C-alpha positions as CSV (number, residue, x, y, z in Angstrom):
1,M,125.9,67.0,84.9
2,R,125.6,71.2,83.2
3,I,123.3,74.1,84.3
4,K,121.4,73.1,81.2
5,D,120.4,69.9,82.2
6,V,119.2,70.9,86.6
7,I,117.9,73.8,86.2
8,K,114.6,72.7,85.2
9,F,114.3,71.2,88.6
10,P,112.2,72.5,91.5
11,E,114.2,75.8,93.3
12,S,117.7,74.6,91.1
13,V,117.4,78.2,90.0
14,Y,117.8,79.9,93.6
15,I,120.3,77.1,95.0
16,L,122.9,77.5,92.2
17,E,121.9,81.3,92.9
18,K,123.6,80.5,95.9
19,L,126.2,78.8,95.1
20,L,128.2,80.6,93.0
21,N,127.1,83.8,94.1
22,K,125.3,85.0,90.2
23,D,122.3,85.7,89.4
24,K,119.8,84.1,87.4
25,A,120.5,85.4,84.1
26,W,123.7,84.6,85.0
27,L,123.2,81.3,84.6
28,F,121.1,80.6,81.9
29,L,123.7,82.6,80.4
30,N,126.7,80.1,81.4
31,D,124.5,77.1,81.0
32,D,127.1,74.9,80.3
33,L,129.1,75.3,82.8
34,K,129.7,71.5,85.7
35,V,127.3,71.8,88.3
36,P,129.4,71.8,91.6
37,E,128.7,68.7,93.9
38,E,127.3,70.5,96.6
39,F,124.1,70.9,94.7
40,F,123.2,67.9,94.1
41,E,123.8,67.2,97.7
42,I,121.7,70.3,98.6
43,Q,119.1,68.5,96.4
44,E,118.6,66.2,98.7
45,K,118.3,67.2,101.1
46,V,115.1,69.7,99.4
47,K,114.0,66.2,97.9
48,N,113.6,65.3,101.1
49,G,111.9,67.7,102.6
50,Y,114.2,69.3,104.9
51,P,113.2,73.2,104.4
52,I,115.8,75.0,101.8
53,E,115.8,78.5,104.1
54,Y,117.7,76.1,106.8
55,I,119.7,75.3,104.7
56,F,120.7,78.9,104.0
57,E,119.8,80.6,106.6
58,E,117.5,83.5,105.0
59,V,113.8,83.8,104.1
60,Y,112.0,86.7,102.5
61,F,109.2,89.0,104.5
62,Y,107.2,91.5,103.6
63,G,109.5,92.1,101.4
64,D,113.4,91.9,103.2
65,K,115.0,89.6,104.1
66,F,115.7,87.1,107.5
67,Y,117.7,85.1,109.2
68,I,116.8,81.8,110.3
69,S,117.3,78.4,111.6
70,E,116.4,75.4,113.1
71,G,114.2,75.6,116.1
72,V,112.0,78.4,114.9
73,L,108.8,78.1,112.7
74,I,109.2,79.6,109.0
75,P,107.6,82.6,108.1
76,R,105.4,82.3,105.1
77,D,103.3,84.7,103.3
78,D,100.6,84.8,104.0
79,T,101.5,86.2,107.7
80,E,101.8,89.4,105.7
81,V,98.2,90.6,105.3
82,V,97.9,90.3,109.2
83,V,100.9,92.9,108.6
84,D,99.3,94.5,106.7
85,R,96.2,95.4,109.0
86,A,98.1,95.9,112.1
87,I,100.4,98.2,109.9
88,E,97.2,99.5,108.4
89,F,94.9,100.4,111.8
90,I,98.5,101.5,114.4
91,K,98.6,104.1,111.1
92,S,95.0,105.7,111.3
93,C,95.5,105.5,115.1
94,Q,92.0,105.1,116.4
95,V,88.9,102.5,116.7
96,A,85.7,103.8,117.5
97,K,86.5,105.9,120.0
98,Y,90.1,105.4,120.9
99,R,92.4,106.7,119.9
100,V,96.1,106.9,120.6
101,P,98.7,109.8,118.9
102,S,101.0,106.8,117.0
103,T,104.3,107.8,118.4
104,K,103.2,106.6,121.5
105,F,101.5,103.7,120.6
106,K,103.0,100.4,122.1
107,V,102.9,96.7,120.7
108,I,102.6,93.3,122.0
109,D,103.6,90.8,118.9
110,C,103.2,87.5,120.8
111,C,104.1,84.2,120.3
112,S,107.3,86.2,117.9
113,G,109.5,83.1,116.6
114,S,112.4,84.5,114.2
115,G,110.5,88.4,115.6
116,V,109.3,89.8,111.2
117,I,105.3,90.3,112.3
118,A,107.0,92.8,115.3
119,I,110.4,94.3,112.8
120,E,108.5,95.3,110.2
121,I,105.6,96.8,112.5
122,K,108.5,99.1,114.0
123,K,110.6,99.8,110.6
124,H,106.8,100.6,109.0
125,T,105.5,103.1,111.7
126,G,107.2,103.4,114.9
127,A,105.6,102.0,117.4
128,E,107.3,100.9,120.5
129,V,107.1,97.3,120.2
130,I,107.5,94.3,122.5
131,A,107.8,91.0,121.4
132,T,107.5,88.1,123.6
133,D,107.9,84.0,122.7
134,I,108.3,80.8,125.5
135,N,111.5,79.7,122.9
136,E,115.0,80.5,123.8
137,I,116.4,79.9,120.0
138,A,113.7,82.3,118.6
139,I,114.1,85.2,121.2
140,E,118.0,84.5,120.0
141,I,117.3,84.7,116.5
142,A,114.8,87.6,117.1
143,K,117.3,89.5,118.5
144,K,119.6,89.3,115.4
145,N,117.7,89.5,113.0
146,A,116.4,93.3,115.0
147,K,119.9,94.0,114.8
148,L,120.3,93.3,111.1
149,H,117.1,95.7,110.6
150,N,118.5,98.0,112.4
151,V,116.4,98.4,114.8
152,E,115.5,98.6,118.8
153,I,112.3,95.9,119.8
154,E,112.1,94.8,123.8
155,F,112.7,90.8,123.5
156,K,110.8,88.8,127.0
157,K,111.3,85.4,127.2
158,C,107.8,84.3,128.4
159,D,104.2,82.3,128.7
160,L,102.2,84.5,126.2
161,F,102.6,88.4,127.9
162,N,102.1,89.8,131.3
163,E,101.1,93.4,130.9
164,K,99.1,96.3,128.6
165,A,99.3,97.1,125.7
166,D,97.4,98.9,123.4
167,L,97.5,96.0,120.3
168,L,98.2,93.1,120.6
169,I,98.8,91.1,117.4
170,A,100.2,87.4,117.0
171,N,100.8,84.6,114.5
172,P,100.1,81.6,117.3
173,P,100.4,78.3,117.0
174,Y,96.8,77.5,115.3
175,V,96.9,74.2,112.7
176,E,94.3,71.4,115.1
177,N,97.0,68.1,116.4
178,S,95.5,65.7,113.6
179,Y,96.6,68.3,110.8
180,P,100.1,67.0,109.2
181,K,103.2,70.2,109.2
182,P,104.6,70.5,105.8
183,N,107.3,69.3,106.5
184,K,109.5,67.6,110.1
185,F,111.7,69.7,110.3
186,E,110.5,73.0,111.9
187,P,108.6,72.8,115.9
188,D,105.3,71.2,116.8
189,E,104.9,73.9,119.3
190,A,104.8,76.6,116.3
191,F,102.6,74.6,114.9
192,Y,99.9,73.3,116.7
193,G,97.3,74.6,119.3
194,G,95.1,71.6,120.3
195,S,92.6,69.6,119.1
196,D,90.7,72.5,117.0
197,G,93.9,74.7,117.1
198,L,92.5,77.6,119.3
199,D,93.7,76.4,122.3
200,I,96.4,79.7,122.4
201,I,94.2,81.9,120.6
202,K,91.5,81.6,123.4
203,K,94.1,82.0,126.4
204,L,95.8,85.4,123.8
205,I,91.9,86.8,123.6
206,N,91.7,86.5,127.6
207,K,95.0,87.7,128.4
208,A,93.9,90.4,126.4
209,I,91.1,91.3,128.4
210,E,92.4,90.6,131.7
211,F,95.3,93.3,130.8
212,K,92.9,95.4,128.6
213,I,94.3,95.7,126.1
214,P,91.3,97.0,123.5
215,Y,92.1,96.3,120.0
216,A,93.8,92.5,119.2
217,I,94.9,91.1,115.3
218,I,95.6,87.8,115.5
219,E,96.4,84.8,112.1
220,T,93.9,81.7,112.2
221,G,93.6,78.5,110.6
222,Y,91.0,79.1,107.5
223,N,88.1,76.6,108.7
224,Q,88.3,78.3,112.9
225,K,86.1,81.2,112.2
226,E,82.4,79.5,113.3
227,L,84.1,78.4,116.7
228,L,85.9,81.1,117.1
229,S,83.3,83.4,116.9
230,K,81.0,81.3,119.5
231,F,83.8,82.0,121.9
232,L,84.2,85.7,121.5
233,K,80.5,85.8,121.9
234,E,80.7,84.2,125.3
235,K,83.2,86.4,126.5
236,G,80.5,89.6,125.3
237,I,82.8,90.2,122.8
238,K,80.5,92.3,119.6
239,K,83.5,93.7,117.4
240,Y,85.5,91.6,115.3
241,E,85.8,90.8,111.7
242,F,87.5,88.1,110.3
243,F,90.1,89.1,107.0
244,K,91.4,86.4,104.2
245,D,94.6,86.7,102.5
246,L,95.5,86.8,98.9
247,A,94.2,83.6,98.0
248,R,90.8,84.4,99.5
249,N,91.4,81.9,102.5
250,I,89.7,83.4,105.7
251,R,93.2,84.3,107.2
252,G,92.7,86.4,110.9
253,V,90.4,88.1,112.9
254,E,90.7,91.5,114.4
255,I,88.9,92.4,117.5
256,I,87.9,95.7,119.6
257,L,88.0,93.7,123.0
258,N,87.7,97.6,124.8
259,V,87.6,100.7,124.2
260,D,87.1,102.7,126.7
261,N,90.0,101.7,128.8
């Protein structure tokens, strides 16, 4: 088959760009050339649900390219709005009475996964960043990405976190256990957060209260506003704001936990 025969199929242009090391314009100018056999092997994998990001071991997030492989959640564009909120807050250096110079600002990125959130925060703010994850594979991939982007981040393998910071940010597992995954290849533990999806989020908030972390930005599910609001009120937390992604779906929550410590 020729390039012109397959270029219309989903992901075909990207696959050919990677296999032939050519750009899209070149493919269209040379669309009478024969397609390499490897193309069809990859196309079949993608057709069966295998993430193309794992095949080529790369993913783009916040305009940057990162390394990714099996065993770790693939970053989604929807999470970029969470990074936006964190960067905006750190640069403003204040929430109510709470002020910290940005050069001394300490961030914990919990459930860090491939490290993309931690790396973007470090690149755009210069804050001190600690990235934690319980998954050893995730820690190794995140370290590789930090080296790729030439940033210094402290990585810790642990369950959630065990220290104080100025800001907690997290994209934790928050999908309801009954909800089907987008594919069977990404790890279950990176998706599921209990029957209502809030098990890990609640633990994060409780830990943040315990360590007197004053501010948190946490990614959530689009349908968790009511249940999470109830939990926050039960904890005596009065100041919080849910925010939306570009598709206008609820994507996360900003929480003021303690502005006096």
